[in-house]
Backbone as JSON, one array per atom type, in Angstrom:
{
  "sequence": "MSANDENAVAAVFGALKKNWGWLLALGILSIVLGTIGLYLTFALTLATVLLFGALILGGGVLQLIQAFSCKGWKSVLGHVLIALLYVAAGILIIIDPVLASGVFTLVLAGILMAAGVIRITMGIQHRKAATGWYWPLLSGIVSILLGGMIVLQWPVSGLWVIGLFVAVELILNGWSYVFVALAARKAGRKVPAAA",
  "N": [[136.18, 80.91, 107.17], [132.95, 81.67, 108.51], [129.54, 81.67, 107.47], [128.12, 83.75, 108.45], [130.2, 85.53, 108.91], [131.18, 86.01, 106.4], [128.83, 87.29, 105.33], [128.86, 89.56, 106.76], [131.17, 90.87, 106.09], [130.62, 91.18, 103.54], [128.43, 92.86, 103.72], [129.68, 95.29, 104.52], [130.57, 96.6, 102.31], [128.28, 97.41, 100.9], [126.58, 99.03, 98.04], [128.78, 99.16, 96.57], [129.6, 96.57, 96.01], [128.57, 95.83, 93.7], [129.16, 97.9, 92.11], [131.83, 98.09, 91.92], [133.56, 98.47, 89.95], [133.79, 101.02, 88.86], [135.26, 102.12, 91.03], [137.65, 100.86, 90.79], [138.4, 101.64, 88.18], [138.9, 104.34, 89.03], [140.95, 104.18, 90.68], [142.71, 103.15, 89.24], [143.26, 105.28, 87.21], [144.13, 107.22, 89.01], [146.6, 106.1, 89.76], [147.89, 106.14, 87.22], [148.07, 108.99, 86.75], [149.48, 109.82, 88.89], [151.88, 108.55, 88.55], [152.75, 109.67, 86.23], [152.9, 112.34, 87.16], [155.15, 112.0, 88.77], [157.13, 112.27, 87.21], [156.98, 114.85, 86.29], [157.5, 116.73, 88.35], [158.0, 119.45, 89.23], [156.31, 120.81, 87.39], [153.98, 120.1, 88.47], [154.07, 120.68, 91.05], [154.0, 123.71, 90.71], [151.3, 123.73, 89.64], [149.71, 122.97, 91.56], [150.38, 124.9, 93.59], [149.45, 127.26, 92.4], [146.88, 126.49, 92.1], [146.22, 126.26, 94.75], [146.52, 129.23, 95.54], [144.58, 130.37, 93.79], [142.44, 129.32, 95.08], [142.48, 130.48, 97.59], [142.53, 133.25, 96.85], [139.86, 133.11, 95.66], [138.53, 132.55, 97.88], [138.84, 134.72, 99.64], [137.96, 136.96, 98.05], [134.97, 136.0, 98.02], [134.42, 136.23, 100.52], [134.81, 138.94, 101.14], [132.87, 140.17, 99.49], [130.68, 139.02, 100.78], [131.02, 140.37, 103.22], [129.95, 143.08, 102.88], [127.31, 142.49, 103.04], [126.82, 142.33, 105.81], [125.71, 144.59, 107.5], [125.74, 146.39, 110.49], [126.85, 144.23, 112.05], [129.16, 144.16, 114.51], [131.89, 142.95, 114.04], [132.47, 143.43, 111.42], [134.62, 145.04, 110.25], [136.71, 143.48, 111.09], [136.23, 141.23, 109.71], [136.51, 142.13, 107.01], [139.05, 142.82, 106.99], [140.31, 140.32, 107.25], [139.44, 139.13, 104.89], [140.62, 140.73, 103.1], [143.38, 140.02, 103.62], [143.53, 137.42, 102.84], [142.68, 137.91, 100.04], [144.96, 139.27, 99.44], [147.29, 137.39, 99.96], [146.44, 135.29, 98.2], [146.94, 136.84, 95.71], [149.68, 137.22, 95.76], [150.66, 134.55, 95.77], [149.74, 133.78, 93.38], [151.12, 135.42, 91.74], [153.91, 134.85, 92.18], [154.5, 131.99, 91.97], [156.65, 130.35, 92.46], [158.32, 131.28, 94.4], [156.52, 131.02, 96.52], [156.1, 128.27, 96.56], [158.61, 127.49, 97.62], [158.31, 128.82, 100.03], [156.19, 127.32, 101.1], [157.25, 124.73, 101.21], [159.46, 124.9, 102.97], [157.97, 125.44, 105.28], [156.47, 122.88, 105.2], [158.71, 121.11, 105.78], [159.43, 121.9, 108.18], [157.38, 121.08, 109.76], [157.32, 118.38, 109.27], [159.59, 117.55, 110.7], [158.78, 118.62, 113.24], [156.85, 116.86, 113.78], [158.19, 114.39, 113.63], [159.74, 114.61, 116.19], [157.88, 114.55, 118.03], [156.77, 112.09, 117.65], [158.68, 110.43, 118.16], [159.04, 110.97, 120.77], [156.78, 110.01, 121.71], [157.17, 107.32, 121.05], [159.28, 106.58, 122.76], [158.07, 107.09, 125.35], [156.17, 104.99, 125.24], [157.76, 102.72, 125.5], [157.98, 100.82, 127.39], [155.6, 99.89, 127.6], [154.13, 98.97, 125.37], [154.3, 96.6, 122.85], [154.83, 97.15, 120.11], [156.32, 99.67, 120.44], [158.54, 100.76, 119.04], [157.74, 101.51, 116.47], [156.53, 104.07, 116.4], [158.93, 105.45, 117.03], [160.85, 104.77, 114.95], [159.16, 105.72, 112.78], [159.21, 108.51, 113.46], [161.95, 109.24, 113.35], [162.26, 108.73, 110.54], [160.74, 110.87, 109.66], [161.97, 113.1, 110.58], [164.42, 112.95, 109.32], [163.48, 113.17, 106.45], [162.47, 115.83, 106.67], [164.94, 117.11, 107.25], [166.32, 116.67, 105.02], [165.01, 117.95, 103.05], [165.36, 120.67, 104.07], [167.93, 120.78, 103.91], [168.36, 120.81, 101.15], [166.99, 123.07, 100.34], [166.85, 126.4, 98.68], [165.91, 124.84, 96.45], [164.64, 122.59, 96.77], [161.96, 123.38, 97.03], [161.06, 123.44, 94.49], [160.31, 120.81, 93.62], [159.33, 119.22, 95.75], [156.71, 119.53, 96.65], [155.12, 118.71, 94.31], [156.14, 116.04, 94.17], [155.16, 115.07, 96.51], [152.32, 115.2, 96.08], [152.26, 113.63, 93.79], [152.92, 111.19, 94.83], [150.94, 110.67, 96.8], [148.81, 110.53, 95.02], [149.38, 108.14, 93.81], [149.33, 106.14, 95.98], [146.88, 106.57, 96.89], [145.6, 105.56, 94.64], [146.34, 102.87, 94.61], [145.27, 102.17, 96.92], [142.39, 102.26, 96.42], [142.19, 100.5, 94.23], [142.76, 98.02, 95.58], [140.46, 98.11, 97.41], [138.39, 98.05, 95.62], [138.77, 95.51, 94.42], [138.54, 93.83, 96.66], [135.97, 94.43, 97.19], [134.58, 93.34, 94.9], [135.18, 90.7, 95.28], [133.95, 90.25, 97.67], [131.04, 90.7, 96.79], [130.89, 88.43, 95.07], [130.81, 86.47, 96.77], [128.44, 86.45, 98.22], [125.29, 85.14, 99.08], [122.84, 84.18, 96.62], [120.23, 84.77, 97.56], [120.68, 86.97, 99.1]],
  "CA": [[135.31, 82.01, 107.63], [131.58, 81.27, 108.55], [128.81, 82.41, 106.37], [127.78, 84.98, 109.0], [131.32, 86.53, 108.69], [131.26, 86.52, 105.06], [127.87, 88.29, 105.12], [129.12, 90.63, 107.63], [132.23, 91.63, 105.33], [130.0, 91.66, 102.22], [127.67, 93.88, 104.09], [130.58, 96.29, 104.55], [130.59, 97.35, 100.94], [127.09, 98.22, 100.09], [126.25, 98.87, 96.66], [130.01, 98.84, 95.94], [129.9, 95.12, 95.44], [128.05, 95.64, 92.33], [129.49, 98.96, 91.31], [133.15, 98.1, 92.13], [134.5, 98.7, 88.52], [134.08, 102.44, 88.88], [136.25, 102.66, 92.01], [138.7, 100.2, 90.25], [138.87, 102.64, 87.34], [139.32, 105.58, 89.43], [142.2, 103.85, 91.52], [144.06, 102.99, 88.01], [143.56, 106.61, 86.81], [144.98, 107.9, 89.88], [147.8, 105.67, 89.8], [148.57, 106.54, 86.13], [148.16, 110.28, 86.9], [150.68, 110.08, 89.85], [153.18, 108.09, 87.83], [153.07, 110.86, 85.25], [153.44, 113.38, 88.22], [156.49, 111.67, 89.24], [157.99, 112.65, 86.05], [156.71, 116.24, 86.07], [157.28, 117.21, 89.85], [158.07, 120.92, 88.99], [155.02, 121.34, 86.99], [152.8, 119.59, 89.34], [154.19, 121.78, 92.11], [153.64, 124.91, 90.12], [150.04, 123.65, 89.37], [149.28, 122.79, 92.97], [150.55, 126.06, 94.19], [148.73, 128.06, 91.59], [145.45, 126.11, 92.62], [146.0, 126.83, 96.23], [146.55, 130.71, 95.42], [143.47, 130.67, 93.33], [141.4, 129.06, 96.22], [142.76, 131.58, 98.7], [142.04, 134.4, 96.24], [138.51, 133.26, 95.49], [137.69, 132.57, 99.13], [138.84, 136.1, 100.04], [136.9, 137.61, 97.29], [133.74, 135.72, 98.36], [134.43, 136.93, 101.98], [134.78, 140.53, 100.9], [131.47, 140.34, 99.12], [129.76, 138.73, 101.76], [131.24, 141.24, 104.27], [129.07, 144.0, 102.54], [125.84, 142.24, 103.54], [126.67, 142.3, 107.24], [125.61, 145.92, 108.16], [125.49, 146.4, 111.93], [127.88, 143.46, 112.73], [130.42, 144.69, 115.15], [133.02, 142.59, 113.6], [132.62, 143.4, 109.94], [135.93, 145.42, 110.05], [137.81, 142.32, 111.03], [135.99, 140.26, 108.59], [136.91, 142.74, 105.75], [140.67, 142.8, 107.08], [140.75, 138.79, 106.83], [139.14, 138.92, 103.45], [141.75, 141.36, 102.21], [144.67, 139.26, 103.72], [143.15, 136.31, 101.89], [143.14, 138.16, 98.56], [146.5, 139.47, 99.01], [147.96, 136.18, 99.82], [146.19, 134.56, 96.89], [147.61, 137.55, 94.56], [151.06, 136.89, 95.96], [150.9, 133.31, 95.28], [149.57, 133.59, 91.89], [152.12, 136.37, 90.98], [155.13, 134.31, 92.25], [154.32, 130.38, 92.71], [157.95, 129.52, 92.68], [158.6, 131.91, 95.76], [155.4, 130.54, 97.22], [156.37, 126.87, 96.69], [159.76, 127.54, 98.54], [158.03, 129.04, 101.47], [155.44, 126.21, 101.61], [158.16, 123.62, 101.29], [160.09, 125.07, 104.11], [157.03, 125.05, 106.45], [156.36, 121.56, 105.22], [159.8, 120.59, 106.38], [159.39, 122.33, 109.72], [156.19, 120.28, 110.14], [157.87, 117.06, 109.33], [160.62, 117.43, 111.87], [158.31, 118.61, 114.52], [156.04, 115.8, 114.02], [159.07, 113.61, 114.03], [160.16, 114.87, 117.35], [156.73, 113.83, 118.7], [156.55, 110.53, 117.41], [160.03, 109.79, 118.99], [158.82, 111.11, 122.28], [155.67, 108.97, 122.02], [157.69, 105.95, 121.05], [160.0, 106.35, 124.1], [157.11, 106.98, 126.41], [155.48, 103.66, 125.38], [158.52, 101.54, 125.35], [157.93, 99.62, 128.48], [154.05, 99.52, 127.63], [153.61, 98.51, 124.12], [155.3, 95.77, 122.1], [155.31, 97.86, 119.06], [156.78, 100.93, 120.6], [159.5, 101.3, 118.18], [157.27, 101.93, 115.02], [156.52, 105.6, 116.27], [160.27, 105.95, 117.22], [161.28, 104.7, 113.66], [158.62, 106.66, 112.11], [159.73, 109.92, 113.82], [163.29, 109.37, 112.71], [162.16, 109.04, 109.2], [160.17, 112.15, 109.41], [163.11, 114.01, 110.73], [165.33, 112.78, 108.18], [162.79, 113.68, 105.28], [162.29, 117.26, 106.8], [166.06, 117.8, 107.25], [166.63, 116.52, 103.56], [164.26, 119.09, 102.41], [165.72, 121.92, 104.36], [169.33, 120.88, 103.3], [168.17, 121.24, 99.59], [166.29, 124.44, 100.18], [165.23, 126.49, 98.04], [165.89, 124.11, 95.23], [163.65, 121.46, 97.11], [160.72, 123.87, 96.91], [160.7, 123.15, 93.02], [159.89, 119.55, 93.46], [158.85, 118.58, 96.88], [155.25, 119.55, 96.84], [154.78, 117.98, 93.23], [156.48, 114.73, 94.48], [154.25, 114.55, 97.54], [151.13, 115.14, 95.49], [152.22, 112.35, 92.92], [153.0, 109.94, 95.68], [149.7, 110.67, 97.3], [147.75, 110.07, 93.88], [149.74, 106.71, 93.39], [148.84, 105.42, 97.16], [145.28, 106.7, 96.9], [144.95, 104.87, 93.49], [146.53, 101.43, 94.87], [144.14, 101.8, 98.03], [141.26, 102.29, 95.68], [142.27, 99.12, 93.54], [142.5, 97.01, 96.45], [139.15, 98.14, 97.9], [137.32, 97.55, 94.74], [139.09, 94.1, 94.22], [137.81, 93.22, 97.82], [134.43, 94.65, 97.19], [134.31, 92.35, 93.87], [135.2, 89.43, 95.91], [132.68, 90.2, 98.54], [129.93, 90.7, 95.93], [130.75, 87.01, 94.58], [130.6, 85.52, 98.01], [126.95, 86.72, 98.78], [124.41, 84.11, 98.53], [121.75, 84.8, 95.87], [119.06, 85.35, 98.26], [121.02, 88.37, 99.72]],
  "C": [[133.9, 81.46, 107.4], [130.84, 82.06, 107.63], [128.3, 83.78, 106.95], [129.01, 85.93, 108.8], [131.53, 86.93, 107.36], [130.14, 87.39, 104.63], [128.02, 89.48, 105.67], [130.31, 91.46, 106.63], [131.53, 91.9, 104.05], [128.95, 92.87, 102.61], [128.5, 95.52, 104.3], [130.72, 97.31, 103.33], [129.48, 97.94, 100.33], [127.02, 97.84, 98.75], [127.63, 98.79, 95.78], [130.31, 97.59, 95.45], [129.36, 94.77, 94.17], [128.67, 96.76, 91.35], [131.21, 99.06, 91.35], [134.28, 98.56, 90.89], [134.74, 100.14, 88.42], [135.18, 102.87, 89.72], [137.62, 101.92, 91.53], [139.36, 101.2, 89.1], [139.55, 103.9, 87.77], [140.7, 105.31, 90.16], [143.35, 103.77, 90.26], [144.31, 104.5, 87.68], [144.36, 107.44, 87.67], [146.41, 107.38, 89.88], [148.63, 106.13, 88.47], [149.02, 108.24, 86.11], [149.53, 110.59, 87.91], [151.96, 109.51, 89.4], [153.46, 109.27, 87.14], [153.5, 112.22, 86.25], [154.92, 113.27, 88.72], [157.62, 112.25, 88.4], [158.09, 114.25, 85.72], [156.57, 116.98, 87.36], [157.12, 118.88, 89.79], [156.73, 121.46, 88.46], [153.87, 120.94, 88.01], [152.87, 120.63, 90.51], [153.75, 123.07, 91.83], [152.02, 124.82, 90.1], [149.22, 123.66, 90.71], [149.34, 124.07, 93.76], [149.68, 127.09, 93.76], [147.23, 127.83, 92.22], [145.2, 126.54, 93.94], [145.85, 128.4, 96.27], [145.17, 130.96, 94.82], [142.17, 130.47, 94.37], [141.44, 130.0, 97.14], [142.07, 132.87, 98.21], [140.52, 134.46, 96.01], [137.76, 133.37, 96.87], [137.65, 134.03, 99.74], [137.83, 137.1, 99.27], [135.31, 137.47, 97.67], [133.4, 136.41, 99.78], [134.13, 138.31, 102.04], [133.31, 140.85, 100.55], [130.41, 140.0, 100.07], [129.82, 139.64, 103.07], [130.19, 142.5, 104.21], [127.62, 143.79, 103.04], [125.76, 142.01, 105.03], [126.47, 143.67, 108.04], [125.12, 145.6, 109.57], [126.17, 145.38, 112.71], [129.05, 144.53, 113.35], [131.71, 144.16, 114.62], [133.34, 142.61, 112.11], [133.93, 144.01, 109.49], [136.96, 144.35, 110.01], [137.55, 141.36, 110.01], [136.47, 140.77, 107.25], [138.56, 142.63, 105.81], [141.02, 141.29, 106.79], [140.47, 138.62, 105.45], [140.28, 139.61, 102.57], [143.16, 140.65, 102.37], [144.57, 137.88, 102.77], [143.53, 136.61, 100.38], [144.46, 138.54, 98.31], [147.32, 138.42, 99.03], [147.68, 135.41, 98.64], [146.96, 135.33, 95.6], [148.96, 137.22, 94.43], [151.5, 135.64, 95.61], [150.76, 133.13, 93.98], [150.66, 134.36, 91.14], [153.72, 135.66, 91.1], [155.1, 133.03, 93.02], [155.56, 129.68, 92.95], [158.51, 130.09, 93.96], [157.68, 131.04, 96.77], [155.57, 129.01, 97.43], [157.76, 126.75, 97.65], [159.32, 127.83, 100.03], [157.06, 127.81, 101.87], [156.14, 124.91, 101.8], [158.86, 123.58, 102.6], [159.13, 124.94, 105.25], [156.84, 123.69, 106.52], [157.54, 120.83, 105.99], [159.76, 120.77, 107.85], [158.22, 121.34, 110.33], [156.56, 118.96, 110.29], [158.65, 116.6, 110.51], [159.99, 117.53, 113.09], [157.34, 117.45, 114.82], [156.93, 114.45, 114.29], [159.51, 113.49, 115.4], [159.07, 114.2, 118.45], [156.52, 112.62, 118.69], [157.65, 109.84, 118.02], [159.52, 109.86, 120.32], [157.61, 110.12, 122.46], [156.3, 107.4, 122.01], [158.48, 105.58, 122.27], [159.15, 106.24, 125.14], [156.32, 105.54, 126.45], [156.29, 102.43, 125.34], [158.6, 100.48, 126.24], [156.4, 99.22, 128.29], [153.49, 98.67, 126.41], [154.68, 97.76, 123.4], [155.76, 96.46, 120.78], [155.92, 99.46, 119.27], [157.82, 101.64, 119.59], [159.03, 101.7, 116.8], [157.17, 103.35, 115.35], [157.91, 106.16, 116.28], [160.86, 106.01, 115.76], [160.5, 105.78, 112.72], [159.01, 108.23, 112.31], [161.13, 110.17, 113.34], [163.23, 109.68, 111.21], [161.73, 110.41, 109.0], [161.17, 113.44, 109.59], [164.01, 114.08, 109.79], [164.75, 113.46, 106.91], [162.87, 115.32, 105.45], [163.8, 117.77, 106.68], [166.61, 117.73, 105.83], [166.25, 117.78, 102.74], [164.84, 120.31, 102.68], [167.31, 121.84, 103.84], [169.41, 121.18, 101.92], [167.34, 122.32, 99.18], [167.06, 125.3, 99.66], [165.06, 125.55, 96.99], [164.71, 123.04, 95.49], [162.15, 122.09, 97.02], [160.07, 123.64, 95.46], [159.94, 121.93, 92.84], [159.16, 118.89, 94.33], [157.2, 118.48, 96.96], [154.51, 118.67, 95.48], [154.96, 116.47, 93.62], [155.6, 114.29, 95.47], [152.88, 114.37, 96.99], [151.05, 113.9, 94.51], [152.18, 111.11, 93.77], [151.59, 109.68, 96.39], [148.66, 110.1, 96.28], [148.14, 108.59, 93.72], [149.03, 105.71, 94.75], [147.43, 105.43, 97.17], [144.83, 105.83, 95.9], [145.21, 103.34, 93.93], [145.48, 101.18, 95.93], [142.73, 101.66, 97.48], [141.18, 100.91, 95.0], [142.06, 98.21, 94.59], [141.18, 96.95, 97.3], [138.16, 97.6, 96.9], [137.69, 96.05, 94.35], [138.37, 93.25, 95.43], [136.31, 93.24, 97.78], [133.72, 93.67, 96.08], [134.17, 91.08, 94.36], [134.07, 89.21, 96.77], [131.47, 89.93, 98.01], [129.77, 89.31, 95.34], [130.38, 86.13, 95.78], [129.16, 85.67, 98.7], [126.13, 85.73, 98.3], [123.5, 84.88, 97.49], [120.66, 85.4, 96.36], [119.28, 86.59, 98.84], [120.9, 89.3, 98.5]]
}
C-alpha cells in the first residue's frame, strides 16, 4: 500500500484514530450485554416490548398535549385521534406485554417471509446478469425458513424471538465496533508524525 493510500485510509477515521479505545470498550460492552441477553431472551423480549409501549404512550401523550396548542388548525381532531390511538396502543402493550410480543413476533415472521420472497425474485431476475445472483436467492430462502420456524412455534416463539434478535444485534454491533476500533488504532499508528 502506498503512502497516499495509507494516508487516505487513516483520514477515514478522523479523531477515532486517537480515541479508538472508547469505541473498543463500547463494542466489548455490547458483546457482553448481547451474550447475557442470549440467556435471558424472555426477559429481554419483555423489556424491549415494555420500552416500545412506553415510547408509544409517551409519544401519544406529548402529541395530545401539543394538539391543544393547535387552535384554528382544521386537522386538530385528526391529530387528537392519532394521539389517542398512540396512548391506547401504549397502554395495551404495557398492560399485556406477553400478548404484544406475540403479535409483534407474528408480524416479524410475516415481514421475514415477504422479504424472502422478494429476495428470491431478485436473485432469479439477476441470474443471467450477475455472477453472485445466488446470494439474494439463498438469503431469501433463509428468511422464509426463519419466518416459517417462527410461525410454526407461535405463540411460544413470541416469548423469545424479540429478545433473541435484540441479543444477536447487540453481539453483531459489538463485534463491528471492535473491528472498526482496531482498524482505527492500526490506521493511527501508520500515520506519519507530521500528519
